[in-house]
C-alpha positions as CSV (number, residue, x, y, z in Angstrom):
1,M,-19.7,-28.5,0.6
2,N,-20.2,-28.1,-3.0
3,V,-16.7,-28.5,-4.9
4,T,-18.3,-27.5,-8.2
5,A,-19.7,-24.1,-6.8
6,L,-16.2,-23.3,-5.3
7,K,-15.1,-23.6,-8.9
8,S,-17.4,-20.7,-10.1
9,T,-16.2,-17.4,-11.3
10,P,-16.3,-14.5,-8.8
11,K,-18.9,-11.9,-9.2
12,L,-17.4,-9.7,-6.4
13,I,-13.9,-9.0,-5.7
14,V,-13.3,-7.5,-2.2
15,G,-10.0,-6.0,-1.0
16,L,-9.4,-5.8,2.7
17,G,-7.8,-2.8,4.5
18,N,-8.1,-0.1,6.8
19,P,-10.0,3.1,5.8
20,G,-8.3,6.7,5.9
21,R,-5.0,8.3,4.6
22,R,-3.2,7.2,7.6
23,Y,-3.3,3.7,6.5
24,S,-3.3,4.0,2.6
25,R,0.1,2.8,1.9
26,T,0.6,0.3,4.7
27,R,1.3,-3.7,4.4
28,H,-2.1,-4.4,5.8
29,N,-3.9,-2.4,3.2
30,L,-2.5,-4.6,0.2
31,G,-6.1,-5.8,-0.5
32,F,-7.3,-2.0,-1.0
33,L,-4.2,-1.5,-3.3
34,V,-5.0,-4.6,-5.4
35,V,-8.7,-3.5,-6.0
36,D,-7.4,0.0,-6.7
37,E,-5.0,-1.3,-9.4
38,L,-8.0,-3.4,-11.0
39,A,-10.2,0.0,-11.1
40,H,-7.5,1.9,-12.7
41,R,-6.7,-0.9,-15.2
42,W,-10.5,-1.2,-16.0
43,G,-11.2,2.6,-16.1
44,L,-13.5,2.3,-13.1
45,R,-14.2,4.8,-10.2
46,F,-15.2,3.9,-6.8
47,R,-18.2,5.3,-5.2
48,R,-18.6,5.8,-1.6
49,K,-21.8,3.7,-0.4
50,L,-22.1,4.8,3.3
51,R,-25.4,2.8,3.7
52,N,-23.8,-0.6,3.2
53,G,-20.4,0.6,4.7
54,A,-18.4,-0.1,1.2
55,A,-17.0,1.8,-1.7
56,T,-17.8,-0.1,-4.8
57,A,-17.0,-0.1,-8.5
58,G,-18.7,-1.9,-11.2
59,G,-18.5,-2.9,-14.9
60,G,-15.3,-3.1,-16.8
61,P,-14.3,-5.9,-19.0
62,Y,-15.2,-8.8,-16.7
63,K,-18.6,-7.6,-15.4
64,V,-17.7,-7.9,-11.6
65,V,-17.8,-5.6,-8.9
66,L,-15.0,-4.3,-7.0
67,A,-15.4,-3.4,-3.1
68,K,-13.5,-1.9,-0.2
69,P,-15.1,-2.1,3.1
70,L,-14.9,1.2,4.9
71,K,-14.8,-0.2,8.3
72,F,-11.6,-1.3,9.9
73,M,-10.2,-4.6,9.1
74,N,-11.5,-6.6,12.0
75,L,-15.1,-5.4,11.2
76,S,-14.9,-6.2,7.4
77,G,-17.4,-9.0,7.4
78,P,-20.9,-6.9,7.5
79,P,-20.0,-4.6,4.6
80,V,-19.3,-7.6,2.7
81,R,-22.3,-9.3,3.3
82,Q,-24.4,-6.2,2.5
83,V,-22.7,-5.5,-0.8
84,A,-23.3,-9.5,-1.6
85,R,-26.9,-9.0,-0.8
86,R,-27.3,-6.0,-2.8
87,L,-25.7,-7.6,-5.9
88,G,-28.5,-10.3,-5.6
89,R,-27.6,-12.3,-2.6
90,L,-24.4,-13.7,-3.9
91,E,-23.1,-17.1,-2.5
92,P,-19.7,-17.1,-0.5
93,T,-18.5,-18.9,-3.4
94,E,-19.0,-15.9,-5.6
95,I,-17.0,-13.6,-3.6
96,L,-13.1,-13.3,-3.9
97,V,-11.4,-11.7,-0.9
98,V,-7.9,-10.2,-1.3
99,V,-5.6,-9.8,1.9
100,D,-2.1,-9.4,3.1
101,D,-0.5,-12.5,4.8
102,L,2.4,-12.0,7.3
103,D,3.1,-15.8,7.2
104,L,4.1,-15.6,3.4
105,P,7.4,-14.1,2.1
106,S,6.7,-10.6,0.7
107,G,5.1,-10.6,-2.8
108,V,4.2,-14.4,-2.7
109,L,0.8,-15.1,-3.9
110,R,-1.5,-17.7,-2.6
111,L,-5.0,-18.4,-4.3
112,R,-7.3,-20.7,-2.5
113,Y,-10.7,-21.9,-2.8
114,R,-11.2,-21.8,1.0
115,G,-9.4,-22.0,4.2
116,S,-9.1,-21.0,7.8
117,S,-8.2,-17.3,8.7
118,S,-4.8,-18.2,10.0
119,G,-5.3,-15.5,12.6
120,H,-6.1,-12.7,9.9
121,R,-8.8,-10.4,11.7
122,G,-10.1,-9.4,8.4
123,L,-10.6,-12.9,7.0
124,Q,-12.1,-13.9,10.5
125,S,-14.7,-11.2,10.2
126,V,-15.8,-12.1,6.8
127,A,-15.9,-15.9,7.5
128,S,-17.8,-15.3,10.8
129,T,-20.5,-12.9,9.1
130,L,-20.8,-15.2,6.0
131,G,-21.0,-18.2,8.4
132,T,-18.4,-20.2,6.3
133,T,-14.8,-20.2,5.2
134,D,-15.9,-21.6,1.9
135,F,-15.0,-18.6,-0.2
136,P,-12.0,-17.9,-2.5
137,R,-9.0,-15.9,-1.2
138,L,-5.9,-14.3,-2.6
139,R,-3.2,-13.8,0.0
140,I,-0.3,-11.7,-0.6
141,G,2.8,-12.1,1.3
142,I,4.1,-9.4,3.4
143,G,6.6,-11.4,5.7
144,P,8.6,-12.2,7.3
145,C,8.1,-9.9,10.3
146,P,11.4,-9.0,11.7
147,P,12.0,-11.0,15.0
148,D,12.4,-7.7,17.2
149,A,9.3,-6.2,15.6
150,D,5.7,-6.1,17.0
151,P,3.5,-7.9,14.3
152,A,0.8,-5.4,14.8
153,E,3.0,-2.6,14.3
154,F,4.8,-4.1,11.4
155,V,1.4,-4.7,9.3
156,L,0.5,-1.0,9.9
157,A,3.8,0.4,8.9
158,A,4.6,1.7,5.3
159,F,6.5,-0.6,3.0
160,A,10.2,-0.5,2.8
161,P,11.5,0.1,-0.7
162,V,13.1,-3.6,-0.7
163,E,9.6,-5.1,-0.7
164,H,8.9,-4.1,-4.3
165,A,5.0,-3.4,-3.1
166,P,4.0,-1.9,-6.5
167,A,5.3,-5.0,-8.4
168,A,3.5,-7.3,-5.9
169,V,0.2,-5.3,-6.4
170,R,0.6,-5.5,-10.2
171,R,1.2,-9.2,-10.1
172,A,-1.9,-9.9,-7.9
173,A,-4.1,-7.9,-10.0
174,S,-2.9,-9.8,-13.0
175,C,-3.4,-13.2,-11.2
176,I,-7.2,-12.1,-10.7
177,E,-7.5,-11.1,-14.2
178,Y,-5.9,-14.4,-15.4
179,M,-8.5,-16.1,-13.0
180,L,-11.4,-14.3,-14.5
181,E,-10.4,-15.6,-17.9
182,N,-9.0,-19.0,-17.1
183,G,-10.7,-20.1,-13.7
184,I,-9.2,-20.7,-10.5
185,E,-7.5,-24.1,-10.8
186,K,-5.5,-23.0,-13.8
187,T,-4.7,-19.7,-11.9
188,M,-3.3,-21.5,-8.8
189,E,-1.2,-23.8,-11.0
190,K,0.4,-20.6,-12.5
191,F,0.7,-18.2,-9.5
192,N,0.9,-20.2,-6.4
193,K,4.6,-20.8,-6.9
194,I,7.5,-19.0,-5.0
């Protein structure tokens, strides 16, 4: 593995979620919400590209492409690969994946160069399709899941007011902007704190 390559600036930022109005404000759609926030900040509009299975928006101040796979979470990998190919066969290290994380406390951010999926089916799909886990990812905490709750139902439920989801989305978007300006190492030092 080329560690220098893992320090490159992403050219594609993918938010993972589930398509459709039913899931739009659920915990499992944090990735979508973050790229929506970036598009809003940068004055970009998503275009639906059914051919490659993703909605994309490009340009803005950082010259990156934002993407939302239009398949369900566990089928996110093929659309990510198709967008990366369309952009000139991007390396996995040039793709930042933004996801929710049930194992992190609500609102906590964890930016990493690479890592396991930790059971997250969207990350599993991306890693399986790309053939590697060597791609950066930003995890946003949605935990803990109450002991009496079904984790599958919990992630597909709407945020409770005490979770302060809009603040977490804004902070994650700011983390990504900081990373694009300062690199991943400085960003991890600044944002990977409880």
